[in-house]
C-alpha positions in Angstrom: 90.4 107.6 103.8 92.0 109.7 100.9 90.9 109.2 96.8 92.8 107.6 94.2 92.8 110.1 90.8 89.3 109.6 89.5 89.0 106.0 90.4 86.1 105.0 93.3 89.7 103.4 95.2 89.6 105.0 98.7 92.9 104.3 100.3 94.8 104.7 103.5 96.6 107.9 103.5 100.0 106.3 103.7 100.4 102.4 101.1 102.1 99.6 102.6 104.9 98.2 100.6 106.5 94.8 99.2 109.2 94.8 98.1 110.3 93.3 101.0 108.4 90.3 100.9 110.0 87.3 100.0 113.2 89.3 100.2 113.9 90.9 104.0 111.3 89.7 105.6 110.2 86.1 105.2 107.0 84.8 104.7 105.3 84.6 108.4 107.1 87.7 108.8 105.5 89.2 106.2 102.5 88.3 107.2 102.7 89.8 110.5 103.1 93.0 109.1 100.3 92.9 107.1 98.1 92.0 109.8 99.7 94.9 112.3 99.5 97.2 109.5 95.7 96.3 108.2 94.5 96.0 111.7 96.2 99.9 112.6 93.2 101.0 109.4 95.7 100.3 106.7 93.8 98.9 103.5 96.6 99.7 100.5 99.2 97.8 99.4 101.4 97.7 96.6 103.7 95.4 95.1 105.1 94.1 91.9 105.6 90.8 89.8 108.6 91.5 89.5 109.5 91.4 93.7 111.8 89.9 94.2 113.2 87.8 91.4 117.1 90.1 92.2 117.1 87.9 95.6 119.3 84.3 94.9 117.4 81.9 94.7 114.1 83.7 93.6 112.5 83.6 90.3 109.9 86.8 90.4 106.5 86.2 92.0 107.7 85.9 95.9 105.6 88.7 96.6 102.7 88.8 95.3 102.6 84.6 96.3 103.4 86.1 100.0 100.6 88.2 99.9 97.6 86.0 98.2 98.7 82.9 101.2 97.3 86.1 103.1 94.4 86.9 101.4 93.9 83.2 101.6 94.6 83.0 105.5 92.8 86.0 106.4 89.6 86.0 103.5 90.0 89.9 103.3 90.7 90.4 99.2 88.0 92.9 99.7 88.5 94.5 102.5 92.2 95.7 100.5 93.1 98.3 97.7 95.9 96.3 95.6 98.7 97.8 93.0 100.8 95.3 91.2 102.9 95.8 88.1 104.1 94.4 85.0 107.2 94.9 83.0 109.7 93.3 85.0 109.0 89.9 85.9 112.0 87.5 84.4 109.8 85.1 82.4 107.6 88.8 81.1 109.3 91.7 80.1 107.9 95.1 78.3 104.7 95.7 77.6 103.8 94.3 74.1 100.0 93.0 74.0 100.8 89.3 74.6 103.0 90.2 77.2 100.9 92.3 79.4 97.9 89.9 79.0 100.3 86.3 80.5 101.8 88.6 83.2 98.5 89.6 84.5 97.4 86.1 84.6 100.2 85.0 85.9 99.8 87.7 89.4 96.5 86.9 89.4 97.0 83.5 90.2 99.8 84.1 92.5 98.3 86.4 94.3 94.6 84.2 94.6 91.9 86.4 93.3 90.1 87.4 90.0 90.7 91.0 89.9 93.2 93.3 90.7 92.8 97.0 91.7 95.2 99.2 90.4 97.7 97.6 87.9 100.5 99.6 86.8 103.1 99.6 83.5 106.5 99.6 86.3 108.6 101.0 83.4 108.1 102.7 80.3 109.0 99.7 77.2 110.2 101.5 74.2 110.6 98.8 72.1 106.4 98.9 72.1 104.3 100.9 70.2 102.2 102.5 73.5 99.0 102.1 71.5 99.3 98.2 71.8 100.4 98.6 75.5 97.1 101.1 76.1 95.1 98.7 74.2 96.2 96.0 76.3 95.4 97.7 80.1 92.1 98.6 78.5 91.3 95.0 77.4 92.3 94.0 80.9 89.8 96.3 82.2 87.2 95.6 79.8 87.6 91.9 80.8 87.3 92.9 85.0 90.7 91.4 85.6 91.8 95.5 86.2 89.9 98.2 87.9 91.9 100.6 86.5 95.4 101.5 85.3 98.2 103.3 86.3 102.2 104.4 85.4 105.7 103.9 87.0 108.9 105.1 85.6 107.0 107.9 82.5 108.2 110.2 82.1 105.5 113.7 81.7 105.0 113.2 78.2 105.3 109.3 78.4 101.9 110.1 80.4 100.8 112.6 78.5 101.4 110.3 75.1 99.4 107.5 77.0 96.4 109.7 77.3 96.4 111.1 73.7 96.3 108.0 73.1 93.6 106.7 75.3 91.6 109.8 75.1 91.5 108.7 71.5 90.6 105.6 71.5 88.0 105.5 73.9 90.8 103.6 76.0 90.7 103.7 79.9 92.9 106.5 81.8 95.2 106.2 83.8 94.0 107.1 87.0 97.4 107.0 88.9 101.3 107.8 88.8 104.0 106.1 90.7 107.3 108.5 90.4 110.6 108.5 92.5 109.6 111.5 95.1 110.8 112.3 98.3 113.0 115.0 99.9 116.4 114.5 99.0 115.2 113.1 95.5 112.4 116.1 94.7 112.9 116.3 90.2 112.4 115.7 88.3 108.5 115.0 89.9 108.0 118.8 90.5 109.7 120.4 87.2 107.8 118.4 84.6 104.5 116.4 86.2 103.5 119.4 87.6 100.8 119.9 85.2 99.5 116.9 84.1 99.1 115.3 87.5 96.4 118.6 87.5 94.5 118.1 84.5 94.2 114.8 84.6 93.7 114.5 88.4 96.3 111.6 88.9 96.4 110.7 91.9 101.0 110.7 93.2 101.8 107.2 95.2 106.1 108.2 95.7 108.1 105.2 96.1 111.0 105.8 97.4 109.5 107.3 100.0 112.1 107.1 102.4 114.8 107.5 100.3 115.4 103.5 100.8 116.1 104.3 104.8 118.7 107.8 104.7 114.7 109.5 105.3 114.9 107.6 108.3 117.8 109.2 110.4 119.5 106.0 110.4 122.3 106.3 108.0 124.9 109.1 108.7 128.5 107.6 107.8 130.0 105.1 105.7 129.9 102.7 108.5 126.1 102.8 109.2 125.5 101.7 104.9 126.8 97.5 105.3 124.1 97.3 108.5 121.0 96.6 106.2 120.1 94.9 102.7 118.7 98.3 101.5 121.5 100.9 102.9 123.6 101.7 100.0 120.9 103.2 98.9 121.2 105.9 101.0 124.2 106.7 100.2 124.2 109.1 97.9 122.5 111.2 100.6 125.0 111.2 103.0 125.9 115.2 101.7 125.9 118.8 103.5 121.8 118.7 101.5 121.1 115.7 103.1 122.1 116.1 106.9 120.9 119.5 106.4 117.4 118.0 105.5 117.7 115.2 108.5 118.2 118.6 110.7 115.3 120.3 109.1 113.3 117.1 110.2 114.7 116.4 113.3 113.3 119.7 114.5 110.5 118.9 113.3 110.1 115.0 115.2 110.7 117.3 118.0 108.3 119.2 118.5 105.7 116.6 117.5 107.3 114.3 119.6 107.3 111.8 116.5 110.1 109.6 114.6 112.2 111.1 111.4 110.2 108.9 108.9 106.9 110.3 110.6 107.7 113.8 109.6 109.2 112.9 106.0 106.9 110.7 105.1 104.1 113.5 106.7 106.0 115.7 104.5 105.2 113.9 101.4 101.3 114.2 101.3 101.9 118.1 101.8 102.4 118.3 98.2 100.1 118.8 94.5 98.1 115.4 94.0 99.9 112.8 96.7 97.7 110.2 97.6 99.9 107.7 100.1 103.0 107.8 100.6 104.6 104.1 100.1 107.2 102.5 102.4 107.7 98.9 103.2 108.8 97.7 106.5 110.7 94.2 106.9 109.2 94.1 110.6 106.5 95.4 113.0 108.4 96.8 115.4 108.9 99.2 112.2 104.9 100.2 111.1 104.2 102.5 114.2 106.4 105.3 112.7 105.3 104.9 109.4 101.7 105.0 110.0 102.5 108.0 112.2 102.6 109.5 109.3 98.7 109.2 108.6 97.4 111.8 111.0 101.1 114.1 111.4 99.9 117.5 110.4 102.8 119.4 109.8 102.9 123.4 110.9 103.7 126.3 107.7 107.0 126.7 109.1 107.6 123.6 109.6 106.9 122.5 105.5 108.3 125.8 104.5 111.8 124.9 107.0 111.7 121.5 105.0 111.3 122.8 101.7 114.4 125.1 102.4 116.6 122.8 103.6 115.8 120.1 100.6 115.5 122.6 97.2 119.6 123.3 98.6 
């Protein structure tokens, strides 16, 4: 287990993404994935109130509803560290105080729980004063509805501003950061966030840890993109650098007898501040390769080779 920043939340070093729940995984398959993940020792589940409003016929909140029904079936809410997010649900756009309060209550209802372990500001809201947002999140902590707060998709400067406001006013401080970060998308995280992650001891939970599936090695030509609803997201990485990264991943994977995806996630665990890479599984068959990353220890030479390939 690893500790999320300055919190007292101890989590498995892999976070299970709930973005597929209610999208590419129906309720039964989602429950099966959650069952298998927790049976293997996983305890960190990540979702958002907007998942999966982009699917025709969905209205948002489907992922939370599925997770809530799984909690109800298993009676295991307290065994899971649950992260969810606010600002993107069609009915609760932005981060005004009223929106944050109402959205949190709606998430709690869908999840069938009276608390959220880690509540993220999903996307920065330039239309709302940051002090108003930070105060609204603090109110949720004071009310006991949220244990800890976190931010996602913020610039380093805005994260620093949130801390300054919170420290000045005695608000609850963020404990975690969720950035877009992986072997083929290293910036701006590495150049901009290092100082504040170190200074504020933020726990980092990178999303798109497998670059929309590219770092599994299954997308190697334009023909491959149409095989999955998520395939188009991998298209941008099919270039000389991307293929070089896959080659370095394959070398390490072969040496350890594991899948390419396992190595890509294990590399993230070697980076500054990373608590648990975030990855999702559409089916239980996809889970073992993800889970293997939690105990895979890469050699210094393998890490250096991956660094060099991806730095290009």
